[in-house]
C-alpha positions in Angstrom: -8.1 -7.6 -18.5 -8.1 -4.0 -19.5 -5.0 -1.9 -18.8 -6.8 0.3 -16.2 -8.1 -2.8 -14.4 -4.6 -4.3 -14.4 -3.2 -1.0 -12.9 -5.8 -1.0 -10.2 -5.1 -4.6 -9.4 -1.3 -3.9 -9.2 -2.0 -0.9 -6.9 -4.2 -3.1 -4.6 -1.5 -5.7 -4.4 1.2 -3.2 -3.6 -0.9 -1.6 -0.9 -1.7 -5.1 0.5 2.0 -5.9 0.7 2.8 -2.6 2.4 0.0 -3.1 4.9 1.2 -6.6 5.6 4.8 -5.5 6.1 3.7 -2.7 8.6 1.5 -5.2 10.5 4.3 -7.7 10.9 6.7 -5.0 12.1 4.2 -4.0 14.8 3.7 -7.7 15.8 7.4 -8.0 16.5 7.6 -4.8 18.7 7.5 -6.4 22.1 8.3 -4.2 25.1 10.8 -5.2 27.8 8.2 -6.6 30.1 6.7 -8.7 27.3 10.1 -10.0 26.3 10.9 -11.0 29.9 7.6 -12.8 30.3 8.1 -14.7 27.0 11.5 -15.9 28.1 10.3 -16.9 31.6 7.3 -18.7 30.1 9.4 -20.4 27.5 11.7 -21.7 30.3 8.6 -23.1 32.0 6.5 -24.5 29.1 8.7 -24.5 26.1 7.1 -23.8 22.6 3.5 -23.7 23.8 2.9 -20.4 22.1 -0.8 -20.2 22.8 -0.2 -20.7 26.5 2.5 -18.0 26.5 0.3 -15.6 24.5 -2.5 -16.1 27.0 -0.3 -14.4 29.6 0.3 -11.3 27.4 -2.8 -9.2 26.7 -3.3 -8.4 23.1 -0.8 -10.9 21.8 -1.6 -14.0 19.7 0.3 -17.3 19.7 1.4 -16.5 16.1 2.9 -13.1 17.1 4.7 -14.7 20.1 6.2 -17.4 17.9 7.2 -15.0 15.2 8.9 -12.8 17.7 10.7 -15.7 19.4 11.9 -17.2 16.1 13.1 -13.8 14.8 15.1 -13.2 18.1 16.5 -16.7 17.9 17.6 -16.3 14.2 19.2 -13.0 14.9 21.2 -14.4 17.7 19.8 -12.2 20.4 18.7 -15.2 22.4 20.1 -18.7 22.4 19.3 -22.1 23.8 22.2 -24.1 25.2 22.5 -27.9 24.9 18.9 -28.4 23.9 17.8 -27.3 27.4 15.3 -24.5 27.9 18.0 -22.2 29.1 17.8 -18.8 27.4 20.4 -16.1 27.4 20.0 -12.6 26.2 22.9 -11.7 24.1 
């Protein structure tokens, strides 16, 4: 591969990573109403992300699951004793 082709390929890869990072940040920006609905739906149906996403216009099951898992990992929500009881920390 020629040097100029390699540089172009590197630029495209960097742009792709930047674009992906921005998209995932946007995916995890849920407003307060969306967050409340996710919590309420989780309490009702558990990890049925497609069912939960169906109640939030413009959200996919993958976005809802990523959001939930990021909040769980960060300790902003927790599940007590294996039950579907969720607390906002």
